[in-house]
C-alpha positions in Angstrom: 22.2 -15.9 6.1 19.2 -18.0 7.2 16.0 -17.4 5.3 12.4 -18.8 5.3 10.7 -18.3 1.9 6.9 -18.5 1.5 4.9 -18.6 -1.8 1.1 -19.0 -2.0 0.5 -16.7 -5.0 -1.1 -19.6 -7.0 -2.6 -23.0 -6.3 1.1 -24.1 -5.8 2.1 -23.8 -2.2 5.8 -23.6 -1.4 8.1 -23.0 1.5 11.9 -23.2 1.5 14.7 -22.7 4.0 18.2 -21.4 3.3 20.9 -21.9 6.0 24.2 -20.1 5.7 23.2 -19.0 2.2 22.7 -22.6 1.0 19.3 -24.2 0.3 18.6 -27.0 2.8 15.0 -27.9 2.0 11.7 -27.1 0.6 8.1 -28.3 0.6 6.0 -27.8 -2.5 2.5 -29.0 -3.3 0.7 -28.6 -6.6 -2.8 -29.4 -5.3 -5.7 -26.9 -5.4 -6.3 -27.0 -1.6 -6.7 -24.3 1.1 -3.4 -22.7 1.8 -4.6 -21.3 5.1 -5.1 -24.8 6.5 -1.7 -26.2 5.3 0.8 -23.4 5.3 1.8 -23.3 8.9 2.0 -27.1 9.2 4.3 -27.2 6.2 6.5 -24.5 7.7 6.7 -26.4 11.0 7.4 -29.7 9.3 10.2 -28.2 7.2 11.9 -26.7 10.3 11.8 -30.2 11.9 13.2 -31.9 8.8 16.3 -29.7 8.5 16.8 -29.3 12.3 16.3 -25.5 12.3 14.4 -23.3 14.7 12.5 -20.1 13.8 14.8 -18.0 16.1 17.7 -18.8 13.8 16.2 -16.9 10.9 17.7 -13.7 9.7 14.8 -12.7 7.4 11.6 -13.9 5.8 11.0 -13.7 2.0 7.5 -13.8 0.6 6.0 -13.7 -2.8 4.1 -10.4 -2.7 2.1 -10.9 -5.8 0.6 -10.6 -8.3 -1.5 -13.7 -8.3 -4.5 -15.2 -6.5 -5.9 -12.4 -4.2 -6.6 -14.8 -1.4 -3.4 -16.8 -1.8 -1.2 -13.7 -1.8 -3.0 -12.4 1.2 -2.5 -15.6 3.2 1.3 -15.8 2.4 1.9 -12.1 3.2 -0.1 -12.2 6.4 1.7 -15.3 7.6 5.1 -13.8 6.7 4.3 -10.5 8.5 3.1 -12.3 11.6 6.3 -14.4 11.8 8.6 -11.5 11.0 6.9 -9.4 13.7 7.0 -12.1 16.4 10.6 -13.0 15.6 11.7 -9.3 15.2 13.3 -9.9 11.9 12.8 -8.1 8.5 10.6 -9.1 5.7 11.4 -9.0 2.0 8.8 -9.0 -0.8 9.6 -10.5 -4.2 7.4 -10.2 -7.3 5.8 -13.6 -8.1 6.7 -12.8 -11.8 10.3 -12.2 -10.9 10.4 -15.5 -9.0 9.0 -17.5 -11.9 11.2 -15.8 -14.4 14.3 -17.3 -12.6 13.3 -20.6 -14.2 14.3 -19.1 -17.5 17.9 -18.4 -16.5 20.3 -18.7 -19.4 17.6 -18.4 -22.0 18.9 -16.4 -25.0 15.9 -14.2 -25.5 13.1 -12.6 -23.5 11.2 -14.3 -20.7 7.5 -13.9 -20.2 6.2 -15.5 -16.9 2.5 -15.2 -16.4 -0.5 -16.3 -14.3 -4.0 -16.5 -15.5 -6.1 -13.5 -14.3 -9.4 -14.6 -15.9 -11.5 -12.9 -18.6 -8.7 -13.2 -21.1 -6.3 -11.4 -18.8 -3.0 -12.4 -17.3 -0.5 -11.1 -14.7 2.8 -10.9 -16.5 6.0 -9.0 -17.0 9.0 -9.2 -19.3 12.5 -10.3 -18.2 15.8 -11.3 -19.7 19.0 -12.9 -18.4 21.7 -10.3 -18.2 24.3 -12.9 -17.3 24.5 -11.3 -13.8 20.8 -11.8 -13.0 17.3 -12.3 -14.5 16.3 -8.6 -14.9 12.9 -6.9 -15.6 12.6 -5.0 -18.8 8.8 -4.4 -18.7 7.1 -3.9 -15.4 4.7 -6.5 -14.0 1.1 -5.7 -15.0 -2.4 -7.2 -15.5 -3.2 -7.0 -19.2 -5.4 -8.7 -21.9 -3.1 -11.5 -23.0 -3.9 -11.0 -26.7 -2.7 -7.4 -26.4 0.4 -8.4 -24.5 1.3 -11.0 -27.2 0.8 -8.3 -29.9 3.5 -6.2 -28.2 5.8 -9.2 -27.9 5.6 -9.9 -31.6 7.0 -6.4 -32.3 10.2 -7.2 -30.2 11.2 -9.7 -32.9 13.0 -12.0 -30.5 12.3 -15.5 -29.2 10.2 -15.4 -26.0 10.2 -18.1 -23.3 6.8 -18.5 -21.7 6.5 -19.8 -18.2 3.3 -20.5 -16.4 1.4 -23.0 -14.3 -1.7 -22.0 -16.3 -0.1 -22.7 -19.7 -2.8 -25.1 -20.8 -5.3 -22.2 -20.9 -3.1 -20.0 -23.1 -0.9 -22.1 -25.2 -3.1 -22.1 -28.3 -3.3 -18.3 -28.3 0.4 -17.9 -27.8 1.2 -20.3 -30.7 -1.3 -18.5 -33.0 0.3 -15.1 -32.2 3.9 -15.8 -31.8 4.5 -18.7 -34.1 8.1 -20.0 -34.1 9.2 -17.3 -31.7 7.3 -18.9 -28.9 9.3 -21.2 -26.6 7.5 -23.1 -23.9 9.1 -24.0 -20.6 9.0 -27.6 -19.4 6.3 -28.6 -16.9 8.8 -28.2 -14.1 10.1 -24.8 -15.3 6.5 -23.5 -15.4 6.0 -24.0 -11.7 7.1 -21.4 -9.1 10.0 -22.4 -6.8 10.2 -21.2 -3.2 14.0 -21.9 -3.3 14.3 -19.5 -6.2 12.2 -17.0 -4.2 14.6 -17.3 -1.3 17.7 -16.8 -3.4 16.2 -13.7 -5.1 15.2 -12.3 -1.8 18.6 -12.8 -0.3 20.1 -9.9 -2.2 17.1 -7.5 -1.9 16.8 -4.6 0.6 14.7 -5.5 3.7 11.5 -3.7 4.6 11.9 -2.5 8.1 8.2 -1.4 8.3 6.7 -4.8 8.9 3.3 -3.6 9.7 2.9 -1.4 6.6 4.2 -4.1 4.2 1.5 -4.9 1.8 0.9 -7.2 -1.2 1.1 -6.1 -4.8 -2.2 -7.3 -6.1 -2.2 -5.2 -9.4 -5.9 -5.1 -9.1 -8.6 -4.7 -6.5 -10.5 -7.7 -5.1 -13.8 -8.2 -6.8 -15.7 -7.1 -3.7 -13.7 -3.9 -3.4 -14.1 -3.1 -7.0 -17.9 -3.5 -6.8 -18.0 -1.4 -3.6 -16.1 1.5 -5.3 -18.3 1.3 -8.4 -21.4 1.4 -6.3 -20.2 4.4 -4.2 -19.0 6.2 -7.3 -22.5 6.0 -8.8 -23.9 7.5 -5.5 -21.4 10.4 -5.8 -22.4 11.0 -9.4 -26.1 11.4 -8.6 
């Protein structure tokens, strides 16, 4: 199976190609730059580097969120456009599930997260079942302090993975103590190759046009619009 994977759910931008079920290349940048300007050039460059053409693809896998509203939207829109033009299916993978793959073989729980501002995080809870990294608590946006309180009650070591670790490490240590395990700087970064491998085994979405991101929250502009209109309705 030949797969193109796209991840723009954080400031990390990643694309990867799988040929015949085997990873053949990826391009990843960790710079906080505009994904919309660089994504297609990265995809074209990767195809050239591995001597593949878009019409050889069997499916496109994209990180569907949660994460940066703008970043997720850019990745999903690009994936949908390519899938539609090539007449191939699209597969969405949770950005938390993708990041949790970096905790494979950990003997305990895995808590990937992205910063969601105002003390909140996008997160979920996973574990390695020896067959796959499996979700045990659904992805959600939550006050991080409250999330950590719930993890303390599990009474197991927890591996934390995040590109935003610096903002949250002190809080995690204060809440979790010795039960907190921190991934390496590499393990805390999302991998488009892991995204592709997870998406290889998932069911395809045949409704390309209706495929939508999983933001887990409204964009700020939408939330303000709904709040303003609700106030009008209440008058």
